[in-house]
N, C-alpha and C positions, 0 to 999 in steps of 0.2 A: 412384242407382238406374239411371242410364242407362249401359248397357254400353259399355265402351271397345272400339273396333275398330281394326284396323291402318290402315284407311283410313276417312275420313269417308264416311258413308252418304248416298245420294241416293235419292229415290223419284220416279218419273214414270210416265206412262201415257197412252194414247189410247183413245177410245171407238170401237167398231166401228159407225160409222154407215153406212147404205146397204149396199153390197156389202163394205165393210170396206177396200177397196183405197185406199192412201194416194196423195196427189198431191204435186206439187212444193212446195206451201205447207207440207205436213207435213214434207217432207224438209228444206227449208231453214230452216223455222221451229223445228224441234225435233230431228229425227232426227240430223242431222249434228252437232249440239251434243252429244247423248247419246253418240254414237260417240266424239267427241273427249274426253269426260270419263271414259270407262270405264277408262282406265289410271290415272287419278288418284284415282277414287272407287270405292266399293263401291255399285253401282247395282242397284236393284230396279225393274224395268220391267214394268208389267202392262198387260194389255188389259182395260179396265174394262167387261166385258160386262154386269154388272148395271145399270150406268148406262143402257145402251141401252134397258132396259125402261121407263124413265121417259117415253119418247116413242114407243115402238113396241110397246106391250103388245098391240095387236091384230094384230101381225105379228111374232111371236117366232120363227117357223120358221127364218129366215135368220141369226139372231144368231150361232149357233155357227160357221157357215161364214164369216161376216164376221169373226169373231174370229180364226180361223185365217189369213185373208188379211192381217189386221193383223200378226200374228206373222211371217208370211212376209216382209212388207215390212220389219219390224224387222231381221230376219236379213239380208235382201238388201242393206240399206243399210249393214250393217257392225257391228251389235250382235253381240258375241261371247258365246255362252252359257257359255263358260269363265270369262268375267269378269263378266258381267251376268246376273242372275236374270230370265229372261223367263217370264211365266206369265199365266194367266187369273185375274182377280179371283174368279170364282165357284169356282175350285179351292181357294181359301183361305177357309174358312168363318168364320175369325176377323174378316174384314172386316164380316160381318153382325153379329156379336156386339158388336164395338166400336161400330158404327153405332147399335145399339140403346141402349147405355149412354150414348154421347155425346148422343143425342137427349133423354135425361132431364135433361141439364145445359145444353142450348142453349135460351135464351129464344126464344119464338115470333117476336118482333119481329125478331130477327136474320136469320132465314131469309126473312121476309116482305119485307124491304127489299132483298134481293139482286136486282140488275137482271136477272141471267140467268134468274130464275124467270119474270119477266114476258115476257122475250123467247121463252123456250121455250114458255110457255103460249100466246102469240099465234101460234106457228108450228105448233101442233098441227093435224092434218088429220083429215078424216072426222068420225066421231062421238066422237072421243076427248075426254075431259074431263081437266082438270088434276087430277092425283092427289096424294095425300099423299106418295107417293114422289118426285114431281117437286118438290114444295115442300121436301122434306127432302134434295134432291140435294146441297146444300153440306155437310150433316152427313155423308153417306156419303163425299163427297170428302175431308172432314177425317179420317174414319176410315181411308180408303185411305192417306193420308199418315202420320198419327200412329201407325198400327199398326207402322210400321218405325222409329219414333223417329229419323228421319233428321236429319242436319245441315241439309239444305235440299232445295229443289226447283228444278231448272233451268227458268228461265222467261225469256221476252223481257220487255222493259220494259213492254209493253202488258198483260202478264198479271199483273203485281205485285198489283194490287188484288184479284184473285180469291183470293189466298192469305190475305188479312187475316182473313177469317172463321175459317179454320183456326187461325190464331194466337190469335184471341179465344177459341175453344172450348177450345184447349189451356190457355190461361191460366186460364180459369174452372174447368176440371177441377183444375188444380194448386192453385188457391186453395181449392177445396172439400176436396180429398183428399190434397194433398201433391204434391211435384215428381215426376211420372212422365214428362211429355212435355217435350222440349226446345223452345226458341223457334225455330221454323223460319226458316231464312235463305233469302233469294232468291239463287239462284246465277244471276246475270245473264249474258246472252250477247247479243252484237250479231248479230241475225238480219235478213236482208233481208225486207221486206214484199213477199210475192209477189203481183203483180197478176195477176188472172185474164184470160182471153182476151177478156173484154168490158170490161176496164179497171176492174172492181170487184175487191174482194179475192177471191183464189182460194178457191173453196168448192164442195163437192159439191152443196149445195143450189141454187147458182146455175147449175150445169151448165157452168162455165167453166174446168174444171180439166184439166191434163195429169197422167195417172196413171203411177206407176212401172211398172204392168203394161201400159201402152199399147205397141203396137208402134212401130217407127220410122215406118212408113207412117201409122199413126193420128196420131202426134205431128205429122208434117209436114202432114197434112191439116188438123188443128186449127189449127196456127200459120198456115198459108196463108189460113185463113178468119177469123183473129183481128181484133179491133178495132184500127184505127190512127188516126192523127191526122185528124180530120174536116176540118181546115182545109187539109190538104195534098192538093190535088186533082190536081196534076201533079208529076212528078218533081222539077222545079226550084223548086217552092214551098218556102219555108223551113218546116222542121218544128219540132215541139215534143216532143222525145223524152221529156221527163219525164212526159207524159200518155199515152204510147203503150204498149199492152200488149206489143207485139213488141220495142220498144226496151228495155222493162223486162227481158224475157227475155235479150236480148243483154247487158245490164248484169251479170246474174248469171252467165251461162254463156259468153259470148264474151270471150276474153282481149283482143281488140282493140275492146272496146265503146266506149272513149273516142273512137276514130277514127270509129266508126259514128255515134255521137251528134253529133260535130262536123260530119261530112259531111251528116247528116240535117238539122241545124239550118241549115246553109248552103245547102241545096237542091242538094247534089251527089250525092244518091242517092235512090232511090225506095223505096216501101214493099215492093215485091216483093223487092228485093235484101235489105232488112232481114229479111224473113220467111224467105228461103232460108238466110241466114247463121244466124238464130236456130234454125231447125230443125236445121241441121247441128250447132250448138253444143250444143243440148239433147240430141240423140241421142248425141253423143259422150260427154257427161257421164254419161248414164244407161246406157251400154253395159255396164259391169261389173256394175251393179246388176241389170239385166235378165237377164244371163246367170246370175247366182246365183239370181235369182228363178225362172228356168226350171228350174234344177236342183232347187230346193226343191219346186216344184209337182209334180215327178215323184217326189218321195220324201216324201209326206205323213206317213209313219210316223216319219221322223226329226224332222219338225216337232213332232209330238205327243209324241215322247220328250223333246225339248228343253223343251216346256211342262210336262211332268210333273216333270222334274228341277228346273226353275225353281220350280215350286209347292212341291216338297219343301224347297228352300232357303228360300223365303218363309215356309213354315209354321214353320220353326225359330225365326225371329225373331218371327213373329206370336204364337206360343205363349208366348214369353218375355214379350212385352208384355202379353198378356192375364193372365198370372199376376200381373204387377205391378199391373195395373188392378184385378183382383178383390181383391187384398190391400189396396190403398189404399181401396177402397170397402167393405171388410169383407163381401165376398161369398164364398160357398163355391167 
């Protein structure tokens, strides 16, 4: 029942949190990998805007604009709409239909045990209460993936456990109604763990991120104010580069990072020099992305056209899947 395609199919996406603008952690943790895979695989890459409703239902006004910002960063980073279907989740209504049907076969205990639910519930702000939609987040995520019957999902090793509930839901559906969904593979990639400017994981919620949309000046200012080794009080003090946010940036973006780390550890360079070189390296790496981003921002109509075309492509596959699902479940 699974349609053969000329290339194996992959599905991935990101949620438009905050302003939607993506940061270096998103770039290095996912986007670069997707760009590298699009010649080998048939990729469907969505902006999961309905997921944003689970935590910002009292502030929905900015979700559409944030979703477009995510799409702009997708394109600026190198996703090619001629190769990859880029679209908004909400533009393909079959996501909602499959979510409804999968929710009927998913035991309550499966979603209650997902650690992400407790984390998201605890991070709710204001007067917001945990909703049914937040609890059912993993089922909607499973629908997002299974709707395209993909070979797999590109993930880093730390994300592998998050896909297991999708596989469990697919297996239960297949057990009840026949083989409609494939067993989703983890398409693993080695991705650097991006350290934020305060030495924690880079995250919008921590306010420690460098964004693709930041200017060179903004980037340099952020890096010059970043957290460094607290034990290195003077230039000639031995450093500990493995715990320094600036040294971490040099490792990813500075071709000479090994020399900078060795000199830092030996007390042959100071934090200011590390910061200046990191700022130069990051800005050099982001220059082509920022230029393309600027062009896209000035032509929002083209971005919207790309999203509409991507949604058309996505709906073709989604419609096929829902026909198979309804037939398997003996639904009209």
